[in-house]
BATIDREN-192494 format. One record per residue: residue in three letters; x, z, y of N, C-alpha, C, CB in turn. Coordinates in steps of 0.05 Angstrom, whole numbers, padded with zeros to 5 digits, always signed. Each point is the difference from the previous one (the first is absolute). Glycine has a CB too. Layout:
% BATIDREN-192494
alaXZYXZYXZYXZY
...
This chain:
% BATIDREN-192494
met+00910+00003+00620+00026+00009+00010+00003-00008+00029+00019-00005-00046
thr-00028-00019+00053+00004-00010+00027-00014+00018+00020+00004-00046-00017
glu-00028+00055+00011-00015+00018+00019+00015+00026+00004-00043-00021-00015
asn+00054+00032-00007+00015+00025+00003+00025-00004+00017-00017+00015-00044
val+00031-00037+00041+00024-00006+00016-00009-00003+00029+00023-00022-00039
asn-00045+00008+00044-00010-00003+00027-00007+00026+00012-00018-00045-00013
asp+00007+00064-00002-00006+00027+00010+00025+00014+00009-00039+00003-00031
val+00061-00006+00016+00025+00013+00008+00010-00013+00026+00011+00010-00048
val-00011-00036+00050+00009-00014+00024-00017+00008+00024+00016-00039-00028
arg-00042+00041+00025-00018+00008+00021+00006+00029+00009-00035-00031-00017
phe+00039+00049-00003+00006+00027+00006+00026+00002+00017-00023+00015-00043
leu+00044-00029+00034+00025+00001+00015-00002-00012+00028+00024-00004-00044
arg-00041-00016+00047-00004-00012+00026-00015+00019+00020+00001-00045-00022
glu-00021+00059+00011-00017+00016+00017+00008+00029+00003-00036-00030-00015
thr+00054+00040-00002+00006+00028+00002+00017+00007+00025-00001+00001-00050
glu-00004+00023+00059+00015+00010+00023+00020+00022-00008-00038-00011+00030
leu+00042+00014-00056+00019+00020-00010+00028-00009+00007-00031+00012-00038
asn+00048+00008+00045+00028-00007+00005+00015-00004-00027-00001+00026+00044
glu+00025-00035-00043+00015-00006-00024+00003+00023-00019+00025-00033+00026
ala-00020+00057-00016+00004+00023-00017-00026+00009-00013+00038+00015+00029
glu-00060-00017-00015-00026+00007-00012-00010-00020-00020-00011+00024+00042
leu+00019-00049-00038-00009-00022-00017+00010+00004-00029-00001-00031+00040
ile+00025+00040-00043+00012+00003-00027-00016+00019-00018+00045-00008+00020
asp-00056+00029-00008-00015+00020-00016-00030-00002+00002+00039+00029+00006
asp-00049-00050+00007-00029-00003+00003-00014-00003-00027+00007-00021+00045
pro-00025+00040-00052-00012-00001-00027-00018-00025-00005+00001+00050+00001
glu-00015-00059+00020-00017-00023-00003+00016-00025-00006-00033+00021+00031
leu+00054-00025-00016+00017-00024-00005+00014+00002-00027+00007-00004+00050
asn+00003+00027-00057+00014+00003-00025-00018-00005-00024+00030+00033+00021
leu-00055-00026-00018-00020-00005-00021-00004-00031-00003-00023+00045+00009
met+00022-00059+00013-00003-00029-00001+00025-00013-00012-00029+00002+00040
leu+00053+00009-00036+00024-00012-00009+00006+00005-00030+00017+00005+00046
asp-00029+00016-00058+00006+00008-00027-00001-00023-00020-00018+00044+00011
ser-00002-00062-00009-00002-00022-00020+00022-00021+00004-00050+00009-00002
tyr+00065-00008+00023+00021-00020+00006+00028+00011-00004-00031-00022+00032
arg+00034+00046-00041+00027+00012-00001+00018-00014-00021-00021+00044+00013
leu+00010-00057-00033+00016-00014-00019+00004-00029+00006-00016+00032-00034
thr+00009-00041+00058+00004-00028+00008+00030-00006-00001-00041+00001+00029
tyr+00048-00023-00041+00028-00008-00002+00012-00004+00028-00009-00022-00045
pro+00034+00031+00050+00012-00003+00026+00000-00029+00010+00028+00039-00010
leu-00036-00043+00035-00002-00027+00012+00025-00006+00016-00050+00004+00002
pro+00060-00028-00003+00024-00007+00016-00007-00002+00029+00019-00025-00039
tyr-00002+00036+00056-00003-00002+00029+00021-00020+00010-00016+00048+00004
lys+00006-00070+00008+00018-00023+00007+00001-00004+00030-00010-00021-00044
cys+00033+00010+00052+00004-00007+00028-00021-00022+00008+00050+00011-00003
ser-00062-00009+00027-00020-00019+00008+00011-00021+00019-00034+00036-00007
arg+00059-00036+00012+00012-00020+00018-00002-00027-00013+00031+00034+00020
glu-00035-00055-00004-00003-00027-00010+00025-00008-00016-00030-00011+00039
arg+00026+00000-00062+00021-00010-00018+00017+00023-00012+00001-00042+00026
cys-00010+00066-00023+00014+00023-00013-00020+00016-00015+00036+00001+00036
ser-00034+00000-00061-00019+00016-00016+00016+00020-00018-00034-00038+00000
thr+00055+00049+00012+00017+00019-00014-00016+00025-00007+00041-00018+00023
thr-00039+00028-00047-00013+00024-00008+00016+00024+00012-00018-00021-00043
leu+00004+00037+00059+00013+00023+00013-00003+00025-00016-00009-00021+00043
gly-00009+00022-00062-00004+00023-00016-00027-00002-00015+00028+00028+00032
tyr-00035-00007-00045-00026+00001-00014-00015+00025+00008+00020-00025-00039
trp-00046+00022+00043-00017+00022+00009-00018+00008-00023+00002-00016+00047
ala-00004+00042-00052-00018+00011-00020-00015+00023+00013+00031-00013-00038
leu-00056+00016+00030-00016+00022+00008+00010+00025-00014-00041-00029+00008
his+00046+00050+00008+00012+00024-00012-00021+00014-00018+00030+00005+00041
ser-00020+00010-00060-00017+00013-00019-00014+00024+00012+00030-00015-00037
thr-00020+00026+00058-00013+00022+00014-00001-00006+00030+00015+00033-00035
gly-00037-00028+00047-00002-00004+00029-00005-00029+00007+00030+00038+00007
ala-00040-00042+00017-00006-00027+00010+00025-00011+00014-00049+00012+00005
arg+00067-00023-00021+00025-00010+00011+00011-00022-00018+00009+00044+00022
ile+00007-00061-00009+00014-00021-00014+00029+00008-00004-00031-00035+00019
ala+00041+00030-00043+00029+00005-00005+00013-00027-00003-00010+00045-00024
pro+00029-00051+00042+00015-00025-00003+00025+00004-00017-00017-00015+00045
gly+00024-00006-00059+00024+00001-00016+00014-00028-00001-00020+00037-00028
pro+00045-00038+00021+00015-00025+00001-00006-00019-00024+00035+00025+00024
glu-00043-00014-00047-00005-00016-00023-00024+00012-00016+00048-00014-00002
arg-00057-00001-00017-00021+00010-00018+00006-00008-00029-00034-00003+00037
arg+00022+00017-00055+00003-00007-00028-00015-00026-00006+00004+00049-00013
his+00005-00063-00007-00013-00026-00007-00021+00006-00021+00042-00026+00010
arg-00064+00011-00008-00023+00005-00017+00005-00006-00030-00028-00011+00039
lys+00041-00011-00045+00005-00008-00028-00025+00001-00017+00047+00016+00005
gly-00069-00026+00006-00025-00002-00015-00015+00026-00003+00021-00036-00024
gln-00014+00057+00038-00013+00025-00003-00021+00003+00022+00041+00020-00021
ile-00060-00002+00017-00020+00006+00020+00006+00029+00010-00035-00031-00022
ala+00033+00034+00048+00006+00026+00012-00018+00022-00012+00015-00023+00042
gly-00003+00046-00048-00015+00022-00011-00003+00000-00031-00024+00001+00042
ile+00032-00023-00055-00002-00003-00029+00028-00002-00011-00045-00023+00003
tyr+00052+00042-00020+00027+00001-00013-00001-00016-00026+00010+00045+00022
pro+00012-00058-00029+00001-00014-00026-00003+00020-00023+00029-00037+00021
ala-00042+00029-00042-00004+00018-00023+00027+00007-00013-00045-00021-00008
glu+00063+00002+00006+00026+00006-00012+00021-00012+00018-00019+00000-00047
pro+00044+00010+00046+00021-00013+00016+00003-00029-00007+00023+00044+00003
leu-00018-00061+00017+00004-00028-00004+00029-00006-00007-00038-00010+00032
tyr+00042-00002-00055+00027-00008-00009+00003-00030-00002+00005+00044-00025
arg+00018-00054+00031+00004-00029-00002+00018-00005-00024-00005-00006+00050
pro-00004-00012-00068+00017-00006-00023+00026-00013+00008-00042-00006-00027
gly+00064+00015+00014+00026-00011+00005+00014+00012+00024-00016-00041-00021
arg+00003+00059+00035+00013+00012+00024+00001+00030-00005-00018-00036+00030
pro+00036+00050-00016+00001+00029-00003-00027+00013+00006+00049-00001+00013
glu-00054+00021-00029-00026+00014+00003+00000+00015+00027-00005+00004-00050
arg-00016-00007+00064-00004+00015+00025-00030+00001+00006+00046-00013+00018
gln-00054+00034-00006-00029+00003+00006-00005-00011+00028-00004+00041-00030
glu-00017-00057+00032-00008-00011+00026-00014+00023+00016-00004-00047-00019
thr+00008+00046+00045-00013+00020+00017-00028-00008+00004+00043+00011+00023
ala-00061+00007-00027-00029-00006+00003-00007-00001+00030-00010+00023-00043
ile-00008-00041+00050-00010-00002+00027-00021+00022+00003+00009-00051+00003
val-00005+00068+00017-00018+00022+00004-00021-00006+00021+00037+00031-00014
gly-00028-00045+00035-00018-00006+00022+00006+00017+00024-00035-00013-00032
gly+00030+00002+00055+00004+00014+00025+00029+00006+00006-00045+00020-00007
val+00049+00003+00020+00026+00008+00009+00021+00004-00022-00023+00022+00038
ala+00013-00017-00062+00018+00003-00023+00014-00026-00008-00029+00038-00016
asp+00019-00060+00025+00013-00026-00006+00020-00009+00021-00042-00012-00025
leu+00047+00028+00045+00021-00007+00019+00027+00007-00011-00032+00007+00038
leu+00052-00023-00033+00027+00005-00009+00018+00004+00024-00007-00027-00042
phe+00026+00045+00040+00019+00006+00021+00028-00002-00012-00033+00030+00025
pro+00044-00054-00027+00026-00003-00013+00022+00013+00016-00016-00043-00020
glu+00036+00052+00005+00024+00012+00011-00006+00023+00019+00021-00044-00004
leu-00044+00058+00000-00006+00023+00016+00009+00025-00015-00040-00024+00021
glu+00056+00039-00008+00008+00026-00012-00021+00020+00010+00050-00012-00001
phe-00071+00014-00015-00024+00016+00008+00007+00029+00001-00030-00034-00020
gln+00028+00046+00043+00007+00028+00004-00024+00019+00001+00039-00016+00025
his-00063+00005-00028-00025+00016-00001-00005+00016+00026+00005+00003-00049
arg+00007-00011+00071-00006+00013+00026-00027-00010+00010+00049+00004+00011
phe-00054-00029-00013-00025-00013+00008-00009-00018-00023+00012+00002+00049
glu-00034-00017-00045-00008-00019-00020+00020-00023+00000-00048+00012+00007
glu+00048-00027-00029+00019-00022-00003-00002-00020+00022-00002+00007-00049
ser-00022-00014+00058-00003-00020+00021+00013+00009+00026-00042-00016-00021
ile+00040+00042+00027+00012+00010+00024+00030+00002-00003-00041+00026+00010
glu+00051-00017-00033+00029+00001-00004+00012-00029+00001-00005+00042-00028
trp-00009-00061+00017+00009-00028+00001+00002-00009+00029-00020-00010-00046
ala+00000+00016+00062-00001-00008+00028+00024+00013+00015-00050-00006-00002
glu+00057+00030-00006+00023+00013+00014+00027-00011-00009-00029+00041+00004
asn+00031-00048-00030+00026-00006-00011+00002-00029-00012+00005+00048-00010
gly-00026-00063+00012-00001-00026-00013+00015-00022+00014-00042+00013-00018
asp+00034-00037+00013+00014-00024+00010-00006-00008+00028+00001-00015-00046
gly-00019+00029+00060-00006-00005+00028-00024-00018+00005+00047+00005+00008
val-00059-00017-00029-00024-00016+00003-00024+00018+00007+00019-00035-00032
ile-00021+00057+00018-00022+00020+00005+00013+00025+00011-00029-00019-00038
thr+00021+00026+00062+00010+00024+00013-00023+00016+00013+00045-00023+00009
leu-00039+00047-00002-00020+00017+00013+00003-00004+00030+00001+00034-00037
asp-00024-00034+00051+00000-00003+00029-00013+00026+00010-00003-00052-00001
thr+00015+00063+00021-00010+00026+00010-00027-00004+00015+00047+00017+00004
asn-00063+00003-00006-00026+00000+00014-00004+00028+00012-00019-00035-00032
pro+00029+00039+00056+00000+00027+00011-00027+00011+00008+00044-00010+00017
thr-00065-00007-00016-00026+00010+00009-00017+00011-00023+00002-00034+00036
val+00007+00032-00060-00016+00008-00023+00000+00030-00004+00010-00043-00021
gly+00013+00056+00024+00001+00029-00003+00001+00008-00029-00024+00005+00042
ser+00033-00023-00060+00001+00005-00028+00028-00007-00010-00050-00008-00006
gly+00059+00023-00014+00026-00006-00012+00000-00025-00018+00010+00048+00003
trp-00034-00057-00010-00002-00023-00018+00005-00026+00015-00033+00026-00028
pro+00050-00044+00018+00005-00025+00014-00025-00018-00002+00049+00004-00009
leu-00061-00009+00032-00024-00016+00000+00004-00028+00011-00025+00042+00004
arg+00050-00049+00002+00006-00027+00009+00023-00011-00016-00017+00010+00047
trp+00014-00034-00056+00021-00013-00016+00009-00025+00014-00019+00018-00043
arg+00044-00025+00043+00011-00024+00011+00011-00018-00022+00012+00024+00043
phe-00021-00049-00043+00009-00020-00020+00015-00021+00015-00040+00009-00031
thr+00065-00014+00023+00017-00020+00013+00006-00022-00020+00020+00035+00031
cys-00026-00059-00024+00005-00023-00017+00030-00006-00001-00046-00019+00010
pro+00058+00019-00033+00029-00005-00002+00007-00029+00006+00003+00037-00034
arg-00022-00055+00032+00005-00028+00004-00003-00009+00030-00017-00008-00046
cys-00004+00017+00060-00005-00009+00027+00001+00023+00020-00028-00038-00018
asn+00032+00062+00009+00002+00024+00017-00026+00007+00015+00048-00010+00006
ser-00071+00000-00015-00025+00008+00012-00005+00029-00008-00018-00047-00002
gln+00006+00063+00020-00006+00028-00006-00030+00005+00002+00046+00013+00018
tyr-00055+00003-00036-00029+00007-00001-00001+00031-00002-00013-00045-00022
val-00001+00058+00041-00003+00029+00000-00029+00005-00005+00039+00008+00032
his-00045+00009-00052-00028+00006-00007-00004+00030-00003-00004-00044-00023
thr-00019+00054+00032-00008+00027-00007-00013-00001-00027-00007+00012+00049
asn+00003+00011-00061-00012+00002-00026-00028-00012+00001+00027+00041-00010
lys-00042-00036+00032-00027-00010+00002+00000-00031+00000-00014+00042+00026
glu+00033-00054-00011+00002-00029+00000+00007-00011-00028+00014+00002+00048
met+00004+00012-00062+00008-00008-00026-00024+00001-00020+00047+00016+00009
leu-00063+00005-00007-00024+00002-00017-00019-00023+00006+00005+00050-00002
arg-00009-00055+00028-00018-00021+00008+00009-00028-00010-00012+00027+00041
leu+00038-00033-00038+00011-00025-00010-00002-00002-00030+00032-00001+00039
phe-00026+00023-00053-00002+00000-00030-00028-00006-00009+00037+00034-00001
phe-00057-00021+00013-00027-00004-00009-00012-00027+00010-00006+00050-00001
gln+00015-00059+00024-00009-00027+00009+00010-00021-00019-00002+00016+00048
thr+00026-00012-00058+00012-00019-00020-00016+00000-00025+00045+00006+00020
leu-00053+00018-00030-00017+00002-00024-00027-00013+00005+00023+00042-00013
tyr-00034-00038+00037-00026-00011+00006+00001-00031+00001-00011+00041+00027
ala+00033-00051-00017+00003-00030+00002+00008-00011-00027+00012+00004+00048
arg-00007+00013-00068+00008-00008-00027+00027-00016+00001-00048-00001-00014
arg+00066+00011+00030+00027-00012+00002+00019+00017-00016-00010-00019+00045
asp+00033+00008-00052+00019+00014-00017+00025+00008+00016-00017-00024-00040
glu+00016+00021+00066+00023+00009+00017-00010+00008+00027+00031-00030-00024
ile-00017+00049+00036-00007+00010+00027+00019-00014+00020-00016+00045-00018
arg+00004-00057+00038+00015-00013+00022-00012+00009+00026+00013-00040-00029
pro+00002+00055+00046-00012+00009+00025-00008-00023+00018+00027+00042-00004
gly-00050-00040+00016-00009-00020+00019-00014-00024-00013+00038+00013+00027
thr-00040-00013-00054-00014-00022-00013-00028+00007-00009+00044-00017-00015
ile-00050+00043+00015-00027+00009-00009-00013+00016+00023+00015+00001-00049
arg-00039-00007+00055-00015+00015+00021-00025+00011-00011+00019-00030+00035
């Protein structure tokens, strides 16, 4: 697994593809396919003494891109991609079915989002959400797809702006380092 992750990091470092071409690159997408069900990783503020979670990043199910979200589903002992054989019930409590962990972008949660299906949930959340995750304009790309995201720490007001390529690189460098959280500036 580590060698494959290193191949992705190397590809992202050496490629000269622009942001719009990178999303649809067949070679990169083939390398990413085995990681699409990776559980969303927390993205945390890297300022000293502030480790506030700014959101969760998941590899999108289509295309070479990261989808950020404000929350994620909890594992509750499940493995991504494996559904429980029967609904889980708790004795003495009202019957309810636990939500299965699917893996990847399907495990992101967007609370209080009145989803209008104009864009993907992560984009609609960035437009209408709580202000921690927002879209940042990138006039040089020439694409309608938002390729820059701004993350603002609600605790210390630090701001982090990332292109999709940078987000992919940080995500896979975190996997390569076998860490369970993404912190900008802490992984090289």
